[in-house]
N, C-alpha and C positions, 0 to 999 in steps of 0.2 A: 451649477456645480463646478468649483474651481478645479483645474487640472491637477493631478497628483504626480509624484515621482514615477508611478507605475504607468501613467499615460505617456510620460517622457521616455521611459525605458521599459518595455513590456517584460513581464516575468514569465518564464517558461511555464506552459500550462499542459499538464498531462495527467493520466490516471495514477493514483496511488493505492496499491492493493490493500494496504492496511486500513484504509478508510472505507472500504466497501462494506455496506451493511451486512452482507453475508459473513464477514469477518467480525464486525462489531457485535453481532448478536451471539457470537460463540460463547463468551463467558456467561451470558444470560442462560443459554441452553445448558451449559454445564452446571450452573447454580440452580437449575429448575425453575427459571423465571420465564414469564411470557414475553414474547417479542413478535414484531410484525414480520411476516415473510416478505422478501424483496419483490416478489411478484405483484404485490399490491401495496407497497410501502409509500409513505410520504417522506421525502428526503429534502433537507435544506442544507445548502453549503453557504457559510458566512465567508466573505472574501474569496469568491469562486474564481476571480480572474477571468480568463477566456473560457471557463467552464470545461477545461480539458479533463477534469476529474468526474464531472457529472453527466456530460454529454454521453459518454459510453454507457453509463447506467440507463439512461433514457432510451438509447438504441437497443440495448439487450432486454430491457424489461418495459414493454409498452404499457403494462398495467400499473406501473409505478407513476406517482405524481411527484415531480422534481422541481425545485426552485433554487435558484442561486442569485446572490447579489454581491455587488462589489462597488467600492467608491470610484474606481477608475472607469470612467464612461467608455474609453476606447477599447478596454478589455472586454466589456459587456457587448459592445458593438461587434467586435470580432467573433465572439462566441455566438451572437445572434445570427450572423451570417452563416455559420455552420449548421445551426439549428434549422434555418430556413432551407438550406440546400439539401438537408436530409429529410425535410418534410415532417419533423417531429412535432407532435401536438401535446406531449405529456411533460414538457419542460418549459419553465418560464424563467427568464433572465432579467434582472433589473439593476439599473445604476442607482444605488441607494447608499445613504449614510446610516451606519448602524445606530447612530443616536436617534434616528427617526423611525426605527423599527420597533414594534411592540407586539402585543398579543393579537392584534387585528391582522397580523400577517398570516396567521393560521397556526394549526398544531401539526407537529411533525414526529414521526416515529424515530427518525434519525437526523441528528444535526451534526454537521462537520465544520470545524474551524481549524484548518490545517495551515501552518505557517503564518499565522496572524498574531497570536497572543503576545509573543515576545517582541514584536516589531511595531507595536502601536503604543500611543500614549496611554497613561493611566485611565483617563476617562473612557477610552475606547475598550480597554481591557474590562473595565467595569461593565461596559455595554455589551460585550461578548457574553458574560455571565448572565446579565439581565435578560438578553434575548433568549438564551438557552432556557432559562427558568420560564419565561413567558410562553415560549412556543413549543416546549417539549411535551409530548403526549404522556399520559400517566405511566405507560409502560415503555416510554422512549428511552433512547440511549444517545449520549452526545460524546463526540470525539474532539478533544482539544490537544493540539501539540504545542510544545514550548521548550525553549532552552533550559537546561537543568543544571543545578549546582549539586555538587562542587565542581564537576568537570569543567563547566564554563568559565571558571576563574582563569584558566589558561587562555581560553579564547578571548576573554576580556583583556587580558594582558596584551595580547597581540593586537587586538583592535585598538587599544589606547596608543600603542606605539605607531601603528599605521595612521591613525587619525591625527597624531602630532605631525607626522611627515606630511600630511595632506592639508595642513592648515593653510587657508587662503586659496586652496585649489577648488575650482567649480567645474561642473559638467561631467557627464558620463565618461567620455573618452579620457579626459585629463585625470580624473580621479582614479580611474581604473588603471591607467598607465603608471601613475604615481604609486598606487598600492603595490602593483607588481614589482616596480623598481625597489621599493623598500623590502618586500619579501625576499627578493634575490640578494639584496644587500646584506640582510641578516643571515641568510643561508651561507653566503660566501665569507662572512667575517666573524660570525659568532664562534666561539671555541668548540672543538669536538671533544674536549676532555672534561666537560662539565655536563652532568646529567640533565640539568634544567634546560640549558641551551640546546641540547640534543632533542629533547622533547619539543621544544618550540620549533625547531627546524622541521620536524616531521609535520607539524601543524601547517607551517608555512608552505611546504611542498604540497600538502593537500589543498590549500587554498589557491595555489597557482593552477591546479588541475581543474578547478571548478569552472562551470559555465560563467562567463564574464557578467551575464545579467544576474545570476544568483549571487556572485560575489559582491556586485554593486549594491544589491538590495539587502542581503542578509548580513553582511559584514560591515559594509560601509554606509549603511542607512543611518538616519538621524536617531533611531531608537533600537536599542539592543539590550533587553532585560532578561536575564536568566532568574530562575526561581528554584528554591528547594521545594521538594514535593510537599512538605508540611505547610509551606507558605501558600502554594497554589491551592491546596485543599481547604485551607482556612478561608480563602476568598470564595471558593465554591460553596462552602457551608454557609456562609453569610447570605448566599443567594438561594439557599434551599436545595443544594445539590450535594451529592456525596460520591466518593470513589467506588467504582465497581472493579476495574481491572485495567491493566495495560493492554494496548491493542496488539502488541506482539507477544506471542504465547510463551517465548523463552523467558520472559520476565515473571511468568507465574511459577517457574520451575521450583524454586526454593520453597514456595507456599504449598505446592501439591506434592512434590517429591523431595522433601528436605534432605540434602546431603549434609556432610559434616559442618559445612559453613552455615547452612540454613538452621540446623539444629543449635549451633553455638549462638547464633543471633537471637533465635527464639528463646533460649535459656537466659540470655542477658537482658532482652528488652520485652519479652512476652510475645504472645501469639497473634497480636493485632496485626492484620496484613499491611496497614499503612506504616506502622513502626517498622516492620520487617523490611518493606520496600525502601523506606528512608535510609536505614542503616546500610543496606546493600548498595544504595546509591553512594554513600560515603566510601565504602570499600572499593567500589568499581570506578569511582570518579565519573559518575554518569553525566553525559553531555546533553542528552535530549530525551524528552518523554513524550509519549503519545497515549494520553490517559482517556479512559472511558468513564463518563459520569452518568448518573441516573438521579432521579428525583429523591430527595432526602427521606420522604415519607415511605418509600418502598421498603418493604421488609426483605432483606437479603440474607439467606442462609448460605454461607460460603462453603459448607461441606459439599464436596463433589462426589457424587455417586458415579464411579467409572462406567456403570452401565448406561449412563446417558449418552455416552459416545456413540451408541448404536443408532441414535436418531440423526447423526451427522453424515457428512460426505467427506471423503478422504481422497487425496491425490499425492503421488510421490514417485520419483524416478528411481525406484528400487529395482536393481537387477542382480540376479543370482550370479556369482562369479563362475560357478560350474555350468557347463552346457545342459547337464541333466541332473538338477539338484534332487537330493533325497529329502522330500518334504514330509514323509510319513513317519520316519523314525526319530530317535533322539540324536542323530548325527548332526552336528553343527553345520549350518550352511552360511557361507559368507555372502552378504548382500552389499553391493556397491551402491551408494546413495548419492544424491545431488551434492555438488560442491566438493567432490573428492573424498567424502567420508565413507566409512565402511563399518559394518557391524556383523558379528557372528551370532546366529540364533540357533538354539537347539530344540526349542518348544515346537512340536509339530503343527499346532493350530496357528501360532504366530508366524511360523515360516510360511504356511499356506496363505495366510492373510497378506503378508508382505509381498509374496509372489504375485497374487491377484492384483494388488495395487500397482505393482510394476508393470504387469501385463496391460493394464488399462491406461497407463500414462500416456499423454498428459490429461486425459479425461478423468475427472473425479467420479468415483463410484460410491454408492451407499455403503456405509459400514455394516448395515443390516445384511448385505450380501456376503459378508466374510464369516468365517467360522464363529459361531455363537459360543463364546467362551470368555469368562471374566478376565482371564489372563491376557487374552487378546485385546480386550478393551483397555486394560491398564497399560499394556505394552504400546499400543498405538498412541495413547495420550502422552506417554513418556517420549516417544519418538517425535511427537508434535512439539512438546516443550523443549526438546533438544534441537528443533529446527530442521528435522530430517524429512517430515511429511507435512502436508498442509490439511487442515481441517476447516470445514465451513458448514453453515447450517443449510445450505441448499446447493443444487446443481448449477453449474455454469451452462450458458446457452450455446456452447460450442459443440460441433459435430466431432465424434471420434473418427468417423470415416466419411468420405464424400458420397452423396447420393447420385442418382442418375443425372440430375440437373444441379450441379454443385453451385452453392451460393456462398460467396465470400462476404465478410462483414461489410455493410454499406459504409461504415465509418472509415474502414481501412481503405476501401476503394476511393472514397472521397479524399482521404489524406494522400493517396498516390497522385490523384488528379491535381492536388494542390502542391505537388512537388516535394512532399515530405519523404524522408527516408526511414523514419522510425514511426511505426504504426502501433495502434492500440489493439491488443488482442482481446478476445471475447472473455478472457479470464481476468481482465482489468490489469493487464501487465503490458509493458512496452516491448516491441519486437523490432530489432534492427533488420532492415529490409532493403538491401542495396543491390542485390543481383538483378541486373536489368531484365534478363529473360523471365525471371520469376515475377518481377514487377509487372511486366506486360501481360503475363499469363493470368495474374490475379484480376486485372481489370476486366477480363472476359467472364468472370464468374458472377454474373447477375441473375442466374436462374433461368435465362432464356435459352442456354445451350446445353445439350446433352453431352455426355462424354464423347460420343461419336462426333458431334458437332466440333468439339474442341480438337479432336484429332484432325478433322478436315481443315480447320483454321491453320494448324501447323503444316499440314501437307501443302496447302495453298501457299505457304510462306517458303516452301522449298525443301521441307524435310521429307524423307521417305516414310512410308506408312508404318513400318515396324518400329522405327525409332520414335515417330511421332506418338504412337500408342504407348511406348514405354515412357516417354517424357510426360505425357498427361498423367499416367498413374503415379509417377515419381513426384511430380509437382503437387498433385492432390494429396498424396500421403504426407508430404512435407508441410503443406499448408494446414492440414488437420493437426499435425504435431505442434505447429506454432499457435494453435488456437484461433485461427483466422477463418474457419469455415462455420457457417451457421447450421445449427442442428435442425 
């Protein structure tokens, strides 16, 4: 197998929360469709790179069967080293050409193709769809991400200018340096009194902030093809696949809770969800899509019964602004949410529900444990589509509190041993972890030491017993909050 650009320059490999099967199954759950639980799911990733997205799944769900393949043999070899060091037996990685993969590869409940479709030749794009159709189980779900139009017209404009500047330049370092030179040249010399150049400048600044490897492959690679949603779905339909939903819940908002914009679009183009999504892409100059597909023969009733929310799990960093909030009356309580957002709620049942969600944060809790009220179910779904809480179809395998023999994620401990400063949390997110004392402490949490033993380690290192005891409790609480302790 001939070396690829990804063998020459490795692409960053890490988890993507939106590709996790517990998130991909969410629209299926809300539409009343059957789906496979992650605890026993069969998962395939096309173009898995070093398997940074699927190795964490294999660690967290030993009952799942996970497969990944990639054309870059060096990436597969790097991922295989991690698999072997972790002693995982439920994941298989292969260096494969997608054009050689067919139904004999097996059937999968979830197929992921993230960061592939827009960056490969036409024959490979066709191969992605062919493999999904051949290998997707009858109730399976497939995730495909791609650059979207019309927003990517602006990215294409910048790419064309950069590629002209790089004509005749070869090699990673030289092309990267040349691209950065042009982006700075544009920022310094394009006029500030023209709206188009101001928009281009903002894109140029964002490109300068990117990981150099991502910039090299995503923007400077040989293929960069964006698509309108209707174009992408026409290709999917030719392969016996159809649109289910977007992987990010906020893109369902106009469909589930149409505001003035959604109502106006529906009145103009009809209630078909694809038409609705396409026109919203036009109005928002959509840049990127992460689409969930299913088999075309599946019958999908897109009517959402809000009561189905009760079978889900919910997490969110909601905190009442008052120290002793009135949850029982109709007095409004202000809740501070993640990302600096805030909301005032006066419904007693919804106030109580959001208070419980915040008390459990970051651990997800079953919606069934919250007040059983239709207004609560609808309210929580609205908060999800607004991006304020997270809904999934299952619990994450992370501990809310440390047990007597605390155990940190084996993957996180291995990543520390490999010198990495960004770790994978058990909720499939990335955690910046640079404090040296915390890094050292986490390596001790392999289940062989009790809380008392951990205190003794710190005492032996020179700490007095009271401060060592306090440090152990503080560290354990912090690690639990970061999703790094195993349940």
